[in-house]
C-alpha positions in Angstrom: 0.0 0.0 0.0 1.4 3.4 -0.9 1.8 5.7 2.1 -0.3 8.8 2.3 1.6 12.1 2.8 0.5 14.5 5.4 -1.4 17.6 4.5 1.6 19.8 5.5 3.9 17.8 3.1 1.3 18.2 0.3 1.1 21.9 0.7 4.9 22.2 0.9 5.3 20.2 -2.3 2.7 22.2 -4.1 4.3 25.5 -3.0 7.7 24.2 -4.1 6.5 23.3 -7.6 5.1 26.8 -8.0 8.2 28.7 -6.9 11.0 26.5 -8.1 11.1 27.7 -11.7 11.2 31.3 -10.7 14.1 30.7 -8.4 16.0 28.9 -11.1 15.5 31.7 -13.5 16.7 34.2 -10.9 19.8 32.2 -10.1 20.6 31.8 -13.8 20.2 35.5 -14.4 22.8 36.2 -11.7 25.3 34.1 -13.5 26.9 36.0 -16.4 28.9 33.0 -17.6 26.8 29.8 -17.2 29.4 27.7 -19.1 32.2 29.0 -17.0 30.2 28.2 -13.8 29.5 24.7 -15.0 33.2 24.1 -15.7 33.9 25.4 -12.2 31.3 23.0 -10.8 32.9 20.1 -12.5 36.5 21.1 -11.6 35.6 21.7 -7.9 33.8 18.4 -7.6 36.7 16.5 -9.3 39.3 18.0 -7.0 37.2 17.2 -3.9 36.2 13.6 -4.8 39.6 12.6 -6.2 40.7 12.5 -2.6 38.5 9.4 -2.0 40.8 7.4 -4.3 43.9 8.2 -2.2 45.0 7.3 1.3 43.5 10.2 3.4 45.9 9.3 6.2 48.9 10.3 4.0 48.3 14.1 4.4 51.2 14.4 6.8 53.6 12.8 4.4 52.7 15.4 1.8 51.1 12.9 -0.7 48.1 15.3 -1.1 50.2 18.5 -1.4 49.8 18.9 -5.1 46.0 18.4 -4.9 45.8 21.0 -2.1 47.9 23.5 -4.0 45.5 23.3 -7.0 42.8 24.8 -4.7 44.8 28.0 -4.6 44.7 28.2 -8.3 41.0 27.7 -8.2 40.7 30.5 -5.6 42.7 32.8 -7.8 40.6 32.1 -10.9 37.4 32.5 -8.9 38.6 35.7 -7.4 39.4 37.1 -10.9 36.0 36.0 -12.1 34.2 37.7 -9.2 36.3 40.9 -9.6 35.6 41.1 -13.4 32.1 39.8 -13.7 30.1 40.0 -10.5 28.3 43.0 -9.2 26.6 41.3 -6.3 27.7 41.7 -2.6 29.1 38.6 -1.1 27.4 37.6 2.1 28.7 35.5 5.0 27.0 34.1 8.1 27.8 32.6 11.5 28.6 29.2 9.9 31.2 30.7 7.7 32.7 32.6 10.6 33.0 29.5 12.8 34.3 27.5 9.9 37.0 30.1 9.5 37.9 29.8 13.2 38.1 26.0 12.9 40.5 26.2 10.0 42.5 29.2 11.3 43.4 27.5 14.5 46.0 25.2 12.9 47.6 28.2 11.2 48.0 30.0 14.5 49.2 26.8 16.2 51.8 26.3 13.4 53.1 29.8 14.0 53.4 29.0 17.7 55.2 25.8 16.8 57.5 27.7 14.5 58.5 29.9 17.4 58.8 27.3 20.1 60.0 24.2 18.1 58.2 21.3 16.4 58.1 19.2 13.3 57.4 22.0 10.9 57.4 20.0 7.6 54.5 17.8 8.6 52.8 20.8 10.2 53.0 22.8 6.9 51.3 19.9 5.0 48.5 19.9 7.5 48.1 23.7 7.4 47.8 23.5 3.6 45.0 20.9 4.1 43.1 23.1 6.5 43.3 26.0 4.0 41.8 23.9 1.3 39.1 22.6 3.6 38.0 26.2 4.3 38.0 27.0 0.5 36.2 23.8 -0.3 33.3 24.1 2.1 32.8 27.9 1.6 32.7 27.3 -2.2 30.4 24.3 -2.0 27.9 26.3 0.2 27.6 28.8 -2.7 27.7 26.4 -5.6 25.3 23.7 -4.4 22.2 26.0 -4.3 23.0 26.9 -7.9 23.2 23.3 -9.0 22.3 20.5 -6.7 23.4 18.4 -3.8 22.4 15.4 -5.9 25.7 15.2 -7.8 27.9 14.9 -4.6 25.4 12.3 -3.3 25.7 10.3 -6.6 29.6 10.5 -6.6 29.9 9.5 -2.9 27.6 6.5 -3.1 29.2 5.4 -6.4 32.7 5.6 -4.9 31.5 3.7 -1.8 30.1 1.0 -4.1 33.3 0.7 -6.1 35.3 0.7 -2.8 33.0 -2.0 -1.4 33.8 -4.3 -4.2 37.5 -3.6 -3.8 37.2 -4.1 0.0 35.5 -7.5 -0.5 38.3 -8.5 -2.8 40.9 -7.4 -0.3 39.2 -9.4 2.4 39.1 -12.7 0.6 42.1 -12.6 -1.8 44.5 -9.7 -1.2 46.0 -10.5 2.2 46.7 -14.1 1.3 48.4 -13.3 -2.0 50.3 -10.3 -0.4 51.7 -12.5 2.4 52.9 -15.1 -0.1 54.7 -12.3 -2.0 56.0 -10.2 0.9 57.3 -12.9 3.2 60.1 -14.2 0.9 61.1 -10.7 0.1 61.5 -9.7 3.8 63.4 -12.9 4.6 65.8 -12.3 1.7 66.4 -8.7 2.8 67.0 -9.6 6.4 69.4 -12.5 5.4 71.3 -10.2 3.1 71.7 -7.5 5.8 72.8 -10.0 8.4 75.3 -11.5 6.0 76.8 -8.1 5.2 77.2 -7.2 8.9 79.0 -10.5 9.8 80.9 -10.9 6.6 84.7 -10.6 6.2 84.7 -10.9 2.5 86.6 -8.8 0.0 85.7 -5.3 -0.9 84.4 -6.6 -4.3 82.1 -9.1 -2.5 80.9 -6.5 -0.1 80.0 -4.2 -3.0 78.0 -6.9 -4.7 76.2 -7.6 -1.4 75.4 -3.9 -1.1 74.0 -3.9 -4.7 71.8 -6.8 -3.8 70.5 -5.0 -0.6 69.9 -1.9 -2.7 67.8 -3.8 -5.2 65.8 -5.4 -2.3 65.3 -2.0 -0.7 63.9 -0.6 -3.9 61.4 -3.4 -4.0 60.5 -2.9 -0.4 60.0 0.8 -1.0 57.8 0.1 -4.0 55.5 -2.2 -2.0 55.4 0.2 1.0 57.2 -2.2 3.3 59.5 -0.6 6.1 63.1 -1.5 6.3 63.6 -1.5 10.1 63.4 -5.1 11.6 60.8 -4.1 14.3 58.7 -2.3 11.8 58.9 -5.2 9.4 57.8 -7.5 12.2 54.8 -5.3 12.9 54.0 -5.2 9.2 54.0 -9.0 8.9 52.0 -9.4 12.0 49.3 -7.1 10.7 49.4 -8.9 7.3 48.9 -12.3 8.9 46.3 -11.3 11.5 44.3 -8.8 9.6 41.6 -9.4 7.0 39.9 -6.0 7.3 39.4 -4.2 3.9 40.7 -0.7 3.6 39.6 0.3 0.1 41.7 3.2 -1.3 42.5 4.3 2.2 45.3 3.1 4.5 43.1 2.0 7.4 40.0 -0.1 7.8 38.6 2.4 10.3 38.7 5.2 7.7 36.9 3.0 5.2 34.3 2.1 7.9 33.5 5.7 8.6 33.1 6.6 4.9 30.9 3.5 4.3 28.8 4.5 7.3 28.0 7.9 5.7 27.4 6.3 2.3 25.1 3.7 3.9 22.8 6.3 5.4 22.7 8.2 2.1 21.8 4.9 0.3 19.1 4.2 2.8 17.5 7.5 1.7 17.5 6.1 -1.8 15.9 2.9 -0.6 13.2 4.8 1.3 12.4 6.9 -1.8 12.2 3.9 -4.1 10.1 2.0 -1.5 7.5 4.7 -1.7 7.5 4.8 -5.5 5.4 1.8 -6.5 6.0 2.5 -10.2 9.7 1.5 -10.1 10.0 -1.9 -8.5 13.3 -2.7 -10.4 15.0 0.4 -9.0 13.8 -0.5 -5.6 15.3 -4.0 -5.8 18.6 -2.7 -7.2 18.8 0.0 -4.5 18.4 -2.8 -1.9 21.2 -4.8 -3.5 23.5 -1.7 -3.5 22.7 -1.1 0.2 23.4 -4.7 1.0 26.9 -4.6 -0.7 27.8 -1.4 1.3 26.5 -2.9 4.5 28.4 -6.1 4.0 31.7 -4.3 3.3 31.1 -2.2 6.4 30.7 -5.3 8.4 34.0 -6.6 7.1 35.9 -3.6 8.3 35.1 -4.5 12.0 35.0 -0.8 12.7 32.8 -0.7 15.8 32.6 3.1 15.8 31.4 3.0 12.2 28.9 0.3 13.1 27.5 2.4 16.0 27.3 5.5 13.9 25.5 3.8 11.0 23.1 1.9 13.3 22.1 5.1 15.3 21.6 7.2 12.2 19.9 4.5 10.1 17.5 4.1 13.1 17.0 7.8 13.4 16.4 8.2 9.7 13.8 5.5 9.6 12.0 6.8 12.7 12.0 10.3 11.2 10.6 9.0 8.0 7.9 7.0 9.6 6.9 10.0 11.7 6.4 12.1 8.6 4.7 9.5 6.3 1.5 7.7 7.4 2.0 4.0 6.8 -0.6 1.4 7.4 0.2 -1.1 10.2 0.7 -3.9 7.7 3.0 -1.9 5.5 5.0 -0.7 8.4 5.5 -4.3 9.7 6.4 -5.5 6.2 9.1 -2.9 5.7 10.6 -3.1 9.2 10.6 -6.9 9.0 12.3 -6.9 5.7 15.0 -4.6 7.0 15.5 -6.8 10.0 15.8 -9.9 7.9 18.3 -8.2 5.6 20.5 -7.3 8.5 20.3 -10.9 9.8 21.3 -12.1 6.3 24.4 -9.8 6.2 25.5 -10.9 9.7 24.8 -14.5 8.9 26.9 -14.4 5.7 29.7 -12.7 7.6 29.7 -15.5 10.2 29.3 -18.3 7.7 32.3 -17.1 5.6 34.4 -16.6 8.7 34.7 -12.9 8.1 33.1 -12.2 11.5 33.3 -14.1 14.8 31.9 -13.8 18.3 35.3 -12.5 19.5 34.9 -9.3 17.5 31.8 -8.5 19.4 33.1 -9.7 22.8 36.2 -7.5 22.4 34.1 -4.3 22.2 34.8 -3.6 25.8 38.5 -3.9 25.3 38.3 -1.5 22.3 36.4 1.0 24.4 39.0 0.6 27.2 41.8 1.4 24.7 40.0 4.6 23.6 39.5 5.7 27.2 43.3 5.3 27.7 43.9 7.3 24.6 41.5 10.1 25.8 43.0 10.2 29.3 46.5 10.5 27.9 45.4 13.1 25.4 43.6 15.1 28.1 46.8 15.1 30.2 48.9 16.1 27.3 46.6 19.0 26.3 46.6 20.4 29.8 50.2 21.3 29.1 49.4 22.6 25.6 46.1 24.2 26.2 46.2 27.4 24.2 47.8 26.3 20.9 47.5 22.6 21.1 50.3 20.2 20.1 50.4 21.7 16.7 49.1 20.4 13.3 50.5 16.9 12.6 52.5 16.9 15.9 50.1 15.1 18.2 52.2 11.8 18.5 55.4 13.5 19.5 53.8 15.1 22.5 51.3 12.2 23.3 54.0 9.6 23.8 55.2 11.4 26.9 51.8 10.8 28.5 50.9 7.4 27.1 49.8 4.9 29.7 51.9 1.8 30.1 49.0 -0.5 29.3 48.3 1.3 26.1 49.9 -0.3 23.1 49.5 1.9 20.0 51.6 5.0 19.3 48.5 6.7 17.8 48.8 9.6 15.4 45.7 11.3 16.6 43.6 11.2 19.8 40.7 9.2 18.2 38.2 11.9 19.2 37.1 14.9 17.1 37.1 17.3 20.1 40.6 16.4 21.2 41.7 16.3 17.6 40.5 19.9 17.0 42.1 21.0 20.2 45.4 19.3 19.4 45.6 20.6 15.8 44.4 24.2 16.4 44.3 24.9 20.1 41.4 26.7 21.7 40.7 28.7 18.5 39.8 25.5 16.6 37.9 24.1 19.6 35.8 27.3 19.6 35.2 27.0 15.9 34.0 23.4 16.2 31.6 24.3 19.1 30.3 27.2 17.1 29.7 25.1 14.0 27.6 22.6 16.0 25.6 25.4 17.6 25.1 27.6 14.4 24.5 24.6 12.2 21.9 23.3 14.7 20.2 26.6 14.9 20.1 26.8 11.1 18.2 23.5 11.0 15.7 24.5 13.6 15.1 27.9 12.0 12.1 28.0 9.6 13.2 29.5 6.4 10.9 29.4 3.4 13.6 30.7 1.1 15.8 27.8 2.0 13.1 25.4 1.1 12.6 27.0 -2.3 16.3 27.0 -3.1 16.7 23.4 -1.9 13.9 22.4 -4.2 16.1 23.0 -7.2 17.1 19.4 -7.4 18.5 19.5 -10.9 19.2 16.0 -12.2 22.9 15.7 -13.0 23.3 15.2 -16.7 24.9 12.0 -17.9 27.8 14.0 -19.3 28.4 15.7 -16.0 28.4 12.4 -14.1 30.8 10.8 -16.6 33.2 13.7 -16.6 33.4 14.1 -12.8 33.7 10.4 -12.3 36.5 10.1 -14.8 38.4 13.2 -13.7 38.2 12.2 -10.0 40.1 9.0 -10.8 42.5 10.6 -13.2 43.4 13.4 -10.8 44.0 10.9 -8.1 46.5 9.1 -10.3 48.3 12.2 -11.6 48.3 14.8 -8.8 50.4 12.6 -6.5 54.1 11.9 -5.8 55.8 10.1 -8.7 56.2 6.8 -6.7 52.4 6.5 -6.3 51.3 7.4 -9.8 49.1 4.6 -11.1 49.7 2.7 -14.3 47.6 3.7 -17.2 45.7 0.3 -17.3 44.9 0.5 -13.6 43.6 4.1 -14.0 41.6 3.0 -17.0 40.0 0.1 -15.0 39.0 2.4 -12.1 37.7 5.1 -14.5 35.4 2.5 -16.2 34.3 1.1 -12.8 33.5 4.5 -11.4 31.6 5.7 -14.5 29.4 2.5 -14.5 28.7 2.9 -10.8 27.9 6.6 -11.1 25.5 6.0 -14.0 23.8 3.3 -11.9 23.4 5.5 -8.9 22.3 8.5 -11.0 19.6 6.4 -12.5 18.4 5.3 -9.0 18.2 8.8 -7.7 16.3 10.1 -10.7 13.5 12.5 -9.7 14.5 12.2 -6.0 14.2 15.5 -4.2 16.7 14.8 -1.4 15.5 15.9 2.0 17.9 17.7 4.3 17.2 15.1 6.9 19.0 12.4 4.9 22.0 14.6 4.5 22.0 15.4 8.2 21.7 11.8 9.3 24.5 10.8 7.0 26.8 13.5 8.3 25.9 12.5 11.9 27.0 8.9 11.3 30.5 10.2 10.5 30.4 12.5 13.5 29.5 9.7 15.8 32.3 7.6 14.2 34.8 10.4 14.8 34.0 10.5 18.5 35.9 7.2 18.8 38.2 7.1 15.7 40.8 9.1 13.9 40.1 11.1 10.8 39.0 14.6 11.8 42.3 16.1 10.6 42.0 14.2 7.3 40.8 16.8 4.8 38.4 14.6 2.8 36.8 13.2 5.9 36.1 16.6 7.4 34.9 17.9 4.1 32.4 15.1 3.7 30.9 15.9 7.1 30.7 19.7 6.4 29.5 19.4 2.9 26.5 17.2 3.8 25.8 18.9 7.1 25.9 22.6 6.2 26.2 23.1 2.5 22.5 23.1 1.9 21.9 25.5 4.8 20.8 29.0 3.7 23.3 31.8 4.2 21.6 34.3 6.5 23.4 37.6 5.9 25.4 38.5 8.9 28.1 40.6 7.2 28.7 41.6 3.6 31.7 42.2 1.5 31.9 44.2 -1.8 32.3 41.8 -4.7 35.2 43.7 -6.3 37.1 43.9 -2.9 36.4 40.2 -2.2 37.4 39.2 -5.7 40.7 41.2 -5.5 41.5 39.6 -2.1 40.7 36.1 -3.3 42.9 36.7 -6.4 45.8 38.0 -4.4 45.5 35.3 -1.7 45.3 32.5 -4.3 48.3 33.7 -6.2 50.4 34.3 -3.1 49.5 30.8 -1.6 50.1 29.1 -5.0 53.5 30.8 -5.2 54.3 29.7 -1.7 53.1 26.2 -2.4 55.9 25.6 -5.0 58.9 26.1 -2.7 57.0 25.2 0.5 55.3 21.9 -0.2 55.5 20.8 -3.8 59.3 20.9 -4.5 60.2 19.4 -1.0 57.8 16.5 -1.6 59.1 15.9 -5.1 62.7 16.2 -3.9 62.0 13.5 -1.3 60.6 11.2 -4.0 63.6 11.8 -6.3 66.1 11.2 -3.5 64.5 8.0 -2.2 64.5 6.6 -5.7 68.1 7.5 -6.4 69.7 6.6 -3.1 69.4 2.8 -3.4 71.0 3.1 -6.9 74.0 5.1 -5.9 77.3 3.3 -6.5 79.7 5.3 -4.4 79.8 7.2 -1.1 80.3 10.5 -2.8 77.2 10.0 -5.0 75.2 9.1 -1.9 76.3 12.2 -0.1 75.7 14.4 -3.1 72.1 13.1 -3.4 71.4 13.7 0.2 72.8 17.3 0.0 70.6 18.0 -3.0 67.6 16.7 -1.0 68.5 18.8 2.0 68.9 22.0 -0.2 65.3 21.7 -1.3 63.6 20.0 1.7 65.2 21.9 4.5 62.6 21.2 7.2 62.7 17.4 6.8 64.7 15.6 9.4 64.8 12.4 7.4 67.7 13.3 5.0 69.9 14.2 8.0 69.0 10.8 9.6 69.8 9.0 6.3 73.2 10.8 6.0 74.0 9.9 9.6 73.3 6.3 8.9 75.6 6.4 5.9 78.4 7.9 8.0 77.9 5.2 10.6 78.1 2.5 7.9 81.3 4.1 6.5 82.8 4.2 10.0 82.2 0.4 10.4 83.8 -0.3 7.1 86.8 2.0 7.5 87.2 1.5 11.3 87.3 5.4 11.5 85.8 6.4 14.9 85.9 10.1 13.9 83.1 9.6 11.4 80.9 8.6 14.3 81.3 12.0 15.8 80.4 13.5 12.4 77.4 11.3 12.3 76.4 12.6 15.8 76.6 16.2 14.6 74.4 15.3 11.6 71.9 13.7 14.0 71.7 16.9 16.0 70.5 18.6 12.8 67.7 16.0 12.6 66.8 16.7 16.2 66.6 20.4 15.6 63.9 19.7 13.0 61.9 17.4 15.3 62.8 18.3 18.9 59.7 16.7 20.5 60.2 13.3 19.1 62.2 10.5 20.9 63.6 8.6 17.9 66.5 10.9 17.0 67.6 11.3 20.6 67.8 7.5 20.9 69.7 7.2 17.6 72.1 9.9 18.8 72.7 8.2 22.1 73.4 4.9 20.4 75.9 6.7 18.1 77.7 8.3 21.0 77.7 5.0 22.9 79.3 3.2 19.9 82.0 5.9 19.9 82.6 5.2 23.6 83.0 1.5 22.9 85.5 2.1 20.2 87.6 4.8 21.9 86.8 4.5 25.6 85.9 8.2 25.6 84.0 9.0 28.9 82.7 12.2 27.4 80.9 10.1 24.7 79.5 7.8 27.4 78.1 10.8 29.3 76.7 12.2 26.1 75.0 8.9 25.4 73.5 8.9 28.9 72.2 12.5 28.5 70.6 11.9 25.1 69.1 8.5 26.1 67.5 10.2 29.2 66.0 12.8 26.9 64.6 10.0 24.7 63.1 8.2 27.8 61.6 11.5 29.0 59.8 11.8 25.7 58.6 8.2 25.7 58.8 6.9 29.3 56.7 3.8 28.6 58.8 2.2 25.9 60.8 -0.6 27.5 63.4 -0.8 24.7 64.5 2.7 25.5 64.9 1.8 29.2 66.9 -1.3 28.3 69.4 0.9 26.5 69.5 3.4 29.3 70.0 0.7 31.9 72.9 -0.6 29.8 74.5 2.8 29.6 74.1 3.4 33.3 75.8 0.0 34.0 78.7 0.9 31.7 79.1 4.2 33.5 79.0 2.3 36.8 76.0 4.2 38.1 74.6 0.9 39.4 71.7 2.2 41.5 70.3 4.2 38.5 70.9 1.1 36.3 69.0 -1.1 38.7 66.0 1.3 39.0 65.9 1.7 35.2 66.1 -2.1 34.7 63.4 -2.8 37.2 61.1 -0.3 35.4 61.8 -1.9 32.1 60.9 -5.3 33.5 57.7 -3.9 35.0 56.7 -2.4 31.6 57.5 -5.8 30.0 55.2 -7.6 32.5 52.4 -5.1 31.7 52.8 -5.8 28.0 52.5 -9.5 28.7 49.5 -8.9 30.9 47.7 -7.0 28.2 48.9 -9.2 25.4 50.9 -6.6 23.5 53.0 -9.2 21.7 54.8 -6.7 19.5 56.3 -5.0 22.6 57.7 -8.0 24.3 61.4 -7.8 25.2 63.5 -10.7 23.8 65.4 -13.1 25.9 68.8 -11.4 25.6 67.3 -8.1 26.8 65.6 -9.8 29.7 68.8 -11.6 30.7 70.8 -8.4 30.7 68.1 -6.6 32.8 68.1 -9.4 35.4 71.9 -9.4 35.6 71.9 -5.6 36.2 69.3 -5.9 39.0 71.2 -8.8 40.6 74.6 -7.2 40.4 73.4 -3.9 41.8 71.5 -5.8 44.6 74.7 -7.6 45.7 76.8 -4.4 46.2 76.8 -2.1 49.2 74.5 0.8 48.9 77.3 3.3 49.6 79.1 2.2 46.4 76.0 2.1 44.2 76.5 5.5 42.7 
């Protein structure tokens, strides 16, 4: 039985049909260059949605720098167009203001970090992403009323469908084949390194061994496998134990949050097709698409995404039932069908082994981990309350406050409020609170003009859907560092897949006037997910939330800016930022790609150093080339038995520390280098330096037992036996905690445990007066 709409809905629909054409004519009259505006619409959407085909987590590595820099060119072009062609006053409201505060916070925090010290290179990549988020959302708020929210909905659901098929493939086939390919490669690399370190062969044999290692390192780099033994162990453990799909992202949790949002949008399509009795085929296909999205979401095992999607799907259905009068039988039929569909999805997941009871039972453990993250984040932010930790610098400061029972060295606090605070300080936190309040008030406010503008649900043309689908994939394969550029055949495959999916979804949403409630519930699913997962500082994730939450909200004039003044400011800002992008983010990131591709192929020490120096000259804020150069000097010192090169390596490491003063890694490396110099020369000064730098490393990460093992050893060598004993006991205590909580990747090995026990026993057998 077809549900009967309420009288209010009928009146509203009738009013919309009368007023919509007039609004469309008015909007078109205000556009002097319709073709130019349509091109801008396609370009903006392509630049936004191409981010869905790249790992959103790689923003800190600069992999999205080229895409972000393109937005400044768009800003400059738009500013020129407004300056030359528009005679309308630009209006802004409270939502725009608080969005500006949210995105300005990381800029202010970066300036503070520049003055006080921090990892500036990563911070700059994040600052660029926050600039582009502000431009993206402000622009979409003004373009969507002129076109339609339907095109973004089509692209997002289509991408989610393509990514779901990819995720299902990853779950059933990718991990097994990847393990079979990766394991022999890692074993060969480790064997070659060990052979080189213990070999006494001729110089010619050593050179051949180095060439073999270089070839293996190139292959490891191509496959994204780390070179450090501990990192390789972690990589292989994840590869063996994980079957969660990740799509085009790097983490299953990120894919889960994206699918949760797309699932709610798709439920809106299902509800619309359920009401339309004249299109049963579309209704059946929409159910199948929703089923595929839900199944892939189930495979991600992202509990926060499950909660977000369940809450918002329930809210959407209750909201829909409250607005449309269903008969009792029809209501039971639809709700029963939905319940049976969910049972089928869960049943298939259990039957195929993709889901087990343990995943559900471990929910309490997952929540406990997050409570630990939040407690440590809170403690850390108390000491960085005003400006936060700085954009992209959360981990460096968090590790000092990490609880011993917490395993992961997280990159973000897994909570959007703490994330905003950490990235942009109190300014971003104020902006986030203001966005929630102003956005909520906007939804509660009755605004007939907003209803009229929102009724302009233009059906995206087939050409527009094809163009944006294709450009999104192409841009994602071109506007990236050289090592991640896709092969032509791979790009072609995803272009075809995306076009087919987009045409299908565009057909399903035909004639659907998307209600704001669907968009709001979809955005809420991601917001709920972000309360317990990372992603708030990933530009595309935040852009998804803001575009669907506020882009259809009417702009209530709070302050106005003359169009020529605004256009001139936009043109100038865009050109200046684009000019700064080239030396600030684009050239450094490309220099890193070039250097990392050339270093394994260098045939001499001088060529290696020359490549590193070229890298440093362009990428001056990056600590990694200094670390690489230090490693090379240490390797040369081992081969030539020249201890003075170790001191040179120590000086180089100090340069790396100056570029990342809050991190523990380089302090630990510098301590190890000084200690090696002590072992070769017997220099007490080097031993004292090793102690000082290792203490600084431990202060920055006091719950890492490996650092304490090294510090206890250094204390023992310096005959500071009481300090050695206390440090060894603390390392043993942390190791027991890791065993208690099952953190297998953090267990100390038998040699380390034996050394710690010997230190404790030897210190305990000596008189207290002679301990220090």
